[in-house]
ZADREN-632858 format. One record per residue (C-alpha): x, y, z. Coordinates in steps of 0.2 Angstrom, whole numbers, plus 5000, padded with zeros to 4 digits. Layout:
<tortors>
+------+------+------+
!    X !    Y !    Z !
+------+------+------+
!    X !    Y !    Z !
...
+------+------+------+
</tortors>
This chain:
<tortors>
+------+------+------+
!    X !    Y !    Z !
+------+------+------+
! 5875 ! 5916 ! 4876 !
! 5883 ! 5930 ! 4885 !
! 5901 ! 5928 ! 4892 !
! 5903 ! 5928 ! 4911 !
! 5912 ! 5944 ! 4917 !
! 5923 ! 5947 ! 4932 !
! 5935 ! 5933 ! 4932 !
! 5923 ! 5918 ! 4930 !
! 5932 ! 5911 ! 4915 !
! 5947 ! 5899 ! 4917 !
! 5959 ! 5894 ! 4904 !
! 5971 ! 5879 ! 4906 !
! 5983 ! 5876 ! 4892 !
! 6002 ! 5871 ! 4894 !
! 6006 ! 5881 ! 4878 !
! 6005 ! 5900 ! 4881 !
! 6007 ! 5903 ! 4863 !
! 5990 ! 5895 ! 4860 !
! 5981 ! 5902 ! 4876 !
! 5987 ! 5920 ! 4873 !
! 5975 ! 5923 ! 4857 !
! 5961 ! 5916 ! 4867 !
! 5964 ! 5927 ! 4882 !
! 5965 ! 5942 ! 4870 !
! 5949 ! 5937 ! 4861 !
! 5940 ! 5935 ! 4878 !
! 5947 ! 5952 ! 4884 !
! 5940 ! 5961 ! 4869 !
! 5923 ! 5955 ! 4875 !
! 5926 ! 5963 ! 4892 !
! 5928 ! 5946 ! 4901 !
! 5942 ! 5944 ! 4914 !
! 5951 ! 5927 ! 4913 !
! 5961 ! 5916 ! 4925 !
! 5975 ! 5908 ! 4915 !
! 5988 ! 5895 ! 4919 !
! 6001 ! 5885 ! 4909 !
! 6015 ! 5879 ! 4921 !
! 6007 ! 5863 ! 4927 !
! 6024 ! 5855 ! 4931 !
! 6027 ! 5869 ! 4944 !
! 6015 ! 5868 ! 4958 !
! 6022 ! 5884 ! 4966 !
! 6015 ! 5893 ! 4951 !
! 5997 ! 5887 ! 4953 !
! 5984 ! 5893 ! 4965 !
! 5985 ! 5887 ! 4983 !
! 5966 ! 5884 ! 4983 !
! 5952 ! 5882 ! 4970 !
! 5942 ! 5897 ! 4964 !
! 5924 ! 5901 ! 4967 !
! 5911 ! 5905 ! 4954 !
! 5919 ! 5898 ! 4939 !
! 5906 ! 5896 ! 4925 !
! 5917 ! 5893 ! 4909 !
! 5933 ! 5882 ! 4908 !
! 5944 ! 5881 ! 4892 !
! 5953 ! 5865 ! 4896 !
! 5967 ! 5858 ! 4884 !
! 5967 ! 5839 ! 4887 !
! 5985 ! 5837 ! 4883 !
! 5993 ! 5847 ! 4898 !
! 6009 ! 5837 ! 4900 !
! 6019 ! 5830 ! 4886 !
! 6028 ! 5818 ! 4897 !
! 6011 ! 5808 ! 4900 !
! 6005 ! 5796 ! 4887 !
! 5989 ! 5787 ! 4883 !
! 5971 ! 5794 ! 4884 !
! 5967 ! 5787 ! 4901 !
! 5983 ! 5795 ! 4909 !
! 5981 ! 5812 ! 4900 !
! 5962 ! 5812 ! 4905 !
! 5967 ! 5809 ! 4923 !
! 5980 ! 5823 ! 4923 !
! 5968 ! 5835 ! 4915 !
! 5955 ! 5832 ! 4928 !
! 5967 ! 5833 ! 4942 !
! 5972 ! 5850 ! 4937 !
! 5954 ! 5856 ! 4934 !
! 5949 ! 5849 ! 4951 !
! 5963 ! 5859 ! 4960 !
! 5957 ! 5875 ! 4952 !
! 5938 ! 5874 ! 4952 !
! 5928 ! 5870 ! 4968 !
! 5916 ! 5856 ! 4967 !
! 5902 ! 5868 ! 4973 !
! 5904 ! 5878 ! 4956 !
! 5888 ! 5873 ! 4947 !
! 5883 ! 5873 ! 4934 !
! 5899 ! 5875 ! 4923 !
! 5903 ! 5873 ! 4905 !
! 5919 ! 5865 ! 4900 !
! 5926 ! 5867 ! 4883 !
! 5938 ! 5852 ! 4880 !
! 5951 ! 5856 ! 4867 !
! 5955 ! 5839 ! 4858 !
! 5952 ! 5829 ! 4843 !
! 5955 ! 5813 ! 4852 !
! 5938 ! 5805 ! 4855 !
! 5944 ! 5792 ! 4868 !
! 5953 ! 5806 ! 4877 !
! 5937 ! 5817 ! 4877 !
! 5925 ! 5803 ! 4883 !
! 5937 ! 5798 ! 4897 !
! 5939 ! 5816 ! 4903 !
! 5921 ! 5819 ! 4902 !
! 5918 ! 5804 ! 4913 !
! 5930 ! 5811 ! 4926 !
! 5923 ! 5828 ! 4926 !
! 5905 ! 5823 ! 4927 !
! 5909 ! 5811 ! 4942 !
! 5912 ! 5827 ! 4953 !
! 5904 ! 5842 ! 4944 !
! 5887 ! 5847 ! 4937 !
! 5896 ! 5851 ! 4921 !
! 5891 ! 5853 ! 4902 !
! 5907 ! 5846 ! 4893 !
! 5909 ! 5851 ! 4874 !
! 5922 ! 5844 ! 4863 !
! 5931 ! 5857 ! 4851 !
! 5946 ! 5857 ! 4840 !
! 5956 ! 5873 ! 4841 !
! 5959 ! 5875 ! 4823 !
! 5941 ! 5875 ! 4819 !
! 5937 ! 5891 ! 4829 !
! 5952 ! 5902 ! 4824 !
! 5952 ! 5916 ! 4811 !
! 5970 ! 5917 ! 4806 !
! 5979 ! 5918 ! 4823 !
! 5964 ! 5924 ! 4833 !
! 5950 ! 5914 ! 4840 !
! 5932 ! 5917 ! 4834 !
! 5922 ! 5919 ! 4851 !
! 5906 ! 5921 ! 4842 !
! 5908 ! 5904 ! 4833 !
! 5913 ! 5896 ! 4850 !
! 5897 ! 5903 ! 4858 !
! 5887 ! 5897 ! 4844 !
! 5894 ! 5880 ! 4845 !
! 5891 ! 5879 ! 4863 !
! 5873 ! 5884 ! 4861 !
! 5871 ! 5871 ! 4846 !
! 5878 ! 5857 ! 4856 !
! 5870 ! 5861 ! 4873 !
! 5852 ! 5864 ! 4870 !
! 5848 ! 5862 ! 4889 !
! 5858 ! 5876 ! 4896 !
! 5846 ! 5891 ! 4893 !
! 5843 ! 5894 ! 4911 !
! 5862 ! 5894 ! 4914 !
! 5863 ! 5908 ! 4901 !
! 5850 ! 5917 ! 4913 !
! 5861 ! 5914 ! 4928 !
! 5876 ! 5921 ! 4919 !
! 5867 ! 5936 ! 4913 !
! 5861 ! 5939 ! 4931 !
! 5879 ! 5937 ! 4938 !
! 5885 ! 5950 ! 4925 !
! 5871 ! 5962 ! 4931 !
! 5878 ! 5960 ! 4949 !
! 5895 ! 5964 ! 4943 !
! 5889 ! 5980 ! 4933 !
! 5878 ! 5986 ! 4948 !
! 5893 ! 5984 ! 4960 !
! 5904 ! 5994 ! 4948 !
! 5890 ! 6008 ! 4947 !
! 5888 ! 6009 ! 4965 !
! 5907 ! 6011 ! 4968 !
! 5908 ! 6024 ! 4954 !
! 5894 ! 6034 ! 4961 !
! 5900 ! 6035 ! 4979 !
! 5919 ! 6037 ! 4975 !
! 5916 ! 6051 ! 4963 !
! 5909 ! 6063 ! 4975 !
! 5926 ! 6070 ! 4980 !
! 5940 ! 6076 ! 4970 !
! 5955 ! 6065 ! 4969 !
! 5969 ! 6064 ! 4976 !
! 5967 ! 6079 ! 4987 !
! 5961 ! 6073 ! 5004 !
! 5951 ! 6059 ! 4995 !
! 5954 ! 6047 ! 5009 !
! 5949 ! 6059 ! 5023 !
! 5933 ! 6064 ! 5013 !
! 5928 ! 6046 ! 5010 !
! 5931 ! 6041 ! 5028 !
! 5920 ! 6056 ! 5033 !
! 5907 ! 6049 ! 5021 !
! 5907 ! 6032 ! 5029 !
! 5904 ! 6040 ! 5046 !
! 5889 ! 6049 ! 5039 !
! 5883 ! 6033 ! 5031 !
! 5885 ! 6024 ! 5047 !
! 5876 ! 6038 ! 5057 !
! 5862 ! 6037 ! 5045 !
! 5859 ! 6019 ! 5049 !
! 5863 ! 6019 ! 5067 !
! 5857 ! 6036 ! 5073 !
! 5866 ! 6048 ! 5086 !
! 5876 ! 6034 ! 5094 !
! 5889 ! 6032 ! 5080 !
! 5903 ! 6040 ! 5090 !
! 5902 ! 6025 ! 5101 !
! 5904 ! 6013 ! 5087 !
! 5921 ! 6005 ! 5084 !
! 5929 ! 6008 ! 5067 !
! 5925 ! 5990 ! 5062 !
! 5906 ! 5993 ! 5066 !
! 5906 ! 6010 ! 5057 !
! 5913 ! 6001 ! 5041 !
! 5900 ! 5987 ! 5043 !
! 5885 ! 5999 ! 5045 !
! 5891 ! 6011 ! 5030 !
! 5893 ! 5996 ! 5019 !
! 5875 ! 5991 ! 5023 !
! 5870 ! 6007 ! 5017 !
! 5880 ! 6005 ! 5001 !
! 5872 ! 5988 ! 4999 !
! 5854 ! 5996 ! 5000 !
! 5859 ! 6007 ! 4985 !
! 5867 ! 5992 ! 4976 !
! 5851 ! 5982 ! 4978 !
! 5841 ! 5996 ! 4970 !
! 5853 ! 5997 ! 4956 !
! 5851 ! 5978 ! 4953 !
! 5832 ! 5979 ! 4953 !
! 5833 ! 5993 ! 4941 !
! 5844 ! 5983 ! 4929 !
! 5833 ! 5968 ! 4931 !
! 5817 ! 5977 ! 4927 !
! 5825 ! 5984 ! 4911 !
! 5833 ! 5968 ! 4905 !
! 5828 ! 5959 ! 4890 !
! 5830 ! 5940 ! 4889 !
! 5832 ! 5928 ! 4875 !
! 5817 ! 5920 ! 4867 !
! 5824 ! 5903 ! 4871 !
! 5823 ! 5907 ! 4890 !
! 5806 ! 5916 ! 4889 !
! 5799 ! 5901 ! 4879 !
! 5806 ! 5889 ! 4892 !
! 5798 ! 5899 ! 4906 !
! 5781 ! 5901 ! 4897 !
! 5780 ! 5883 ! 4893 !
! 5786 ! 5876 ! 4910 !
! 5774 ! 5864 ! 4919 !
! 5787 ! 5854 ! 4928 !
! 5783 ! 5851 ! 4947 !
! 5797 ! 5854 ! 4960 !
! 5798 ! 5840 ! 4973 !
! 5793 ! 5845 ! 4991 !
! 5811 ! 5842 ! 4997 !
! 5818 ! 5854 ! 4984 !
! 5805 ! 5867 ! 4988 !
! 5809 ! 5866 ! 5006 !
! 5828 ! 5868 ! 5003 !
! 5824 ! 5883 ! 4992 !
! 5813 ! 5890 ! 5006 !
! 5826 ! 5888 ! 5018 !
! 5837 ! 5899 ! 5007 !
! 5823 ! 5912 ! 5006 !
! 5818 ! 5912 ! 5024 !
! 5835 ! 5910 ! 5033 !
! 5852 ! 5916 ! 5033 !
! 5867 ! 5906 ! 5040 !
! 5879 ! 5920 ! 5038 !
! 5881 ! 5927 ! 5056 !
! 5892 ! 5925 ! 5071 !
! 5882 ! 5938 ! 5082 !
! 5874 ! 5929 ! 5097 !
! 5862 ! 5943 ! 5099 !
! 5853 ! 5950 ! 5083 !
! 5835 ! 5953 ! 5077 !
! 5830 ! 5937 ! 5068 !
! 5841 ! 5925 ! 5077 !
! 5833 ! 5908 ! 5080 !
! 5839 ! 5898 ! 5095 !
! 5837 ! 5881 ! 5102 !
! 5843 ! 5873 ! 5118 !
! 5840 ! 5889 ! 5129 !
! 5830 ! 5889 ! 5145 !
! 5817 ! 5902 ! 5147 !
! 5807 ! 5903 ! 5162 !
! 5789 ! 5899 ! 5160 !
! 5790 ! 5892 ! 5143 !
! 5791 ! 5873 ! 5140 !
! 5789 ! 5864 ! 5124 !
! 5775 ! 5851 ! 5129 !
! 5764 ! 5865 ! 5136 !
! 5766 ! 5875 ! 5121 !
! 5761 ! 5861 ! 5109 !
! 5746 ! 5857 ! 5120 !
! 5740 ! 5875 ! 5119 !
! 5744 ! 5877 ! 5100 !
! 5736 ! 5860 ! 5094 !
! 5717 ! 5856 ! 5091 !
! 5707 ! 5844 ! 5102 !
! 5699 ! 5837 ! 5087 !
! 5700 ! 5839 ! 5068 !
! 5690 ! 5833 ! 5053 !
! 5692 ! 5815 ! 5049 !
! 5700 ! 5810 ! 5065 !
! 5695 ! 5805 ! 5082 !
! 5700 ! 5813 ! 5098 !
! 5711 ! 5798 ! 5102 !
! 5720 ! 5799 ! 5085 !
! 5723 ! 5818 ! 5088 !
! 5730 ! 5814 ! 5105 !
! 5742 ! 5801 ! 5098 !
! 5749 ! 5813 ! 5085 !
! 5751 ! 5826 ! 5098 !
! 5761 ! 5814 ! 5109 !
! 5772 ! 5810 ! 5094 !
! 5774 ! 5829 ! 5090 !
! 5780 ! 5832 ! 5107 !
! 5793 ! 5819 ! 5105 !
! 5798 ! 5824 ! 5087 !
! 5799 ! 5843 ! 5088 !
! 5811 ! 5855 ! 5095 !
! 5808 ! 5871 ! 5105 !
! 5814 ! 5887 ! 5096 !
! 5815 ! 5905 ! 5101 !
! 5815 ! 5920 ! 5088 !
! 5822 ! 5937 ! 5092 !
! 5809 ! 5950 ! 5087 !
! 5817 ! 5966 ! 5093 !
! 5816 ! 5980 ! 5081 !
! 5831 ! 5982 ! 5070 !
! 5833 ! 6000 ! 5074 !
! 5834 ! 5997 ! 5092 !
! 5849 ! 5985 ! 5089 !
! 5857 ! 5997 ! 5076 !
! 5855 ! 6012 ! 5089 !
! 5860 ! 6001 ! 5104 !
! 5843 ! 6005 ! 5112 !
! 5838 ! 5988 ! 5117 !
! 5839 ! 5982 ! 5135 !
! 5831 ! 5965 ! 5134 !
! 5829 ! 5952 ! 5120 !
! 5811 ! 5949 ! 5116 !
! 5808 ! 5931 ! 5111 !
! 5794 ! 5923 ! 5102 !
! 5793 ! 5904 ! 5106 !
! 5789 ! 5891 ! 5094 !
! 5792 ! 5873 ! 5089 !
! 5796 ! 5863 ! 5073 !
! 5783 ! 5852 ! 5066 !
! 5784 ! 5838 ! 5053 !
! 5772 ! 5838 ! 5038 !
! 5762 ! 5823 ! 5046 !
! 5757 ! 5834 ! 5061 !
! 5752 ! 5850 ! 5052 !
! 5734 ! 5844 ! 5052 !
! 5732 ! 5846 ! 5071 !
! 5740 ! 5863 ! 5073 !
! 5727 ! 5876 ! 5079 !
! 5731 ! 5891 ! 5067 !
! 5724 ! 5908 ! 5073 !
! 5728 ! 5926 ! 5071 !
! 5739 ! 5924 ! 5087 !
! 5752 ! 5912 ! 5079 !
! 5762 ! 5911 ! 5063 !
! 5767 ! 5895 ! 5053 !
! 5782 ! 5896 ! 5042 !
! 5783 ! 5888 ! 5025 !
! 5789 ! 5871 ! 5023 !
! 5808 ! 5873 ! 5026 !
! 5824 ! 5862 ! 5027 !
! 5829 ! 5865 ! 5045 !
! 5840 ! 5855 ! 5057 !
! 5842 ! 5842 ! 5043 !
! 5824 ! 5838 ! 5041 !
! 5809 ! 5845 ! 5031 !
! 5797 ! 5854 ! 5044 !
! 5787 ! 5869 ! 5048 !
! 5791 ! 5881 ! 5062 !
! 5775 ! 5886 ! 5072 !
! 5777 ! 5902 ! 5082 !
! 5766 ! 5908 ! 5096 !
! 5764 ! 5927 ! 5094 !
! 5754 ! 5928 ! 5110 !
! 5768 ! 5922 ! 5121 !
! 5782 ! 5935 ! 5119 !
! 5795 ! 5933 ! 5133 !
! 5810 ! 5944 ! 5138 !
! 5827 ! 5939 ! 5144 !
! 5841 ! 5950 ! 5149 !
! 5855 ! 5955 ! 5136 !
! 5870 ! 5944 ! 5137 !
! 5860 ! 5930 ! 5145 !
! 5860 ! 5919 ! 5130 !
! 5877 ! 5911 ! 5127 !
! 5872 ! 5899 ! 5112 !
! 5875 ! 5904 ! 5094 !
! 5859 ! 5905 ! 5084 !
! 5855 ! 5890 ! 5073 !
! 5849 ! 5902 ! 5059 !
! 5844 ! 5920 ! 5056 !
! 5827 ! 5924 ! 5049 !
! 5829 ! 5936 ! 5034 !
! 5824 ! 5954 ! 5037 !
! 5808 ! 5954 ! 5026 !
! 5801 ! 5938 ! 5035 !
! 5805 ! 5945 ! 5052 !
! 5796 ! 5961 ! 5048 !
! 5781 ! 5951 ! 5043 !
! 5781 ! 5943 ! 5059 !
! 5784 ! 5959 ! 5069 !
! 5769 ! 5967 ! 5059 !
! 5758 ! 5953 ! 5064 !
! 5764 ! 5954 ! 5082 !
! 5760 ! 5972 ! 5082 !
! 5742 ! 5969 ! 5076 !
! 5740 ! 5956 ! 5089 !
! 5746 ! 5968 ! 5103 !
! 5736 ! 5983 ! 5097 !
! 5720 ! 5976 ! 5090 !
! 5706 ! 5986 ! 5096 !
! 5693 ! 5980 ! 5108 !
! 5674 ! 5985 ! 5106 !
! 5660 ! 5985 ! 5119 !
! 5642 ! 5986 ! 5116 !
! 5625 ! 5979 ! 5121 !
! 5614 ! 5967 ! 5112 !
+------+------+------+
</tortors>
């Protein structure tokens, strides 16, 4: 198992003389560490818990004024809980103790809040002289946690992210000599990068927008570096065998939630942006019931017309009208758009999918978790509408990721430009 890099290891020990050798040993492996020991002084502890902690070395006797396994376990858990967000998962916790009762109680506390793999260890067994044997610690983890091979893969991937970010920063920051005018030259570089992304209207951008667009260019280079590292990576036999022999089916609700992560992004506060999906907006000439009537079948195999009508009526009551912004990203980046071009659609639960009339002029999303339910989103590519900029005041519900938006734009283009033919028979 490789160690996490970039500060994703937490050491909690009230004895600095015992934690220092561990920190030194981890540092030799290139692993940055958060370490705390003054647990009786809250002002010396973090004001908020850390993100992305993957490995915790937790001494279970953090306060010599507390006695009894139950009380010691509660205090150790309280400290860890104040340092590690519950969203951190999965996580490996190495519990330093020889007291079995204390270990069991602490493990119960931790597993009540975290998806954690908790391993009991005794410090003396993993030291060579006054130094910790990190290899022996890692071997012990792998021996006792046989079901964490995929966690190893996630740790390796996070390490690749860290290395790729470092390579990207090194590449771009080393173009100019330091320190002579380095700041000014880098500022000019950021303007050039922003111009490459947005076109000739860069002088009209605010400094904040220049930075955002320049960083977007850096992100593209970063992604290429990550992909290169991923293609060149070699993974352990334990992981590859697990992948090769995997036949476990993923429940549909989990698949839908994963699809939502792949299709949508929720990280936006821009009211007008390509890929935005809105609800609760009024667009002249578009209403949900008429759209559903036009985009559903009159009859389908194995169902009578009356049964289809019942499902259609239910769908009208159970669905939500949505609009997707399909403007080209370059028009947004170069501030060339004058209207928002919207494709209407509606949400559709699994039971109504059978009556949807799927053609080249519409697009059905994969099953996604959207609006707190499992559903599809069915878009009508033949009914693009335009509304003036600044006319929408609602924030988008989600934003469609770029590659999915481009796929819809491509299909929309084919629909608009498909050739017609005329001939006599």
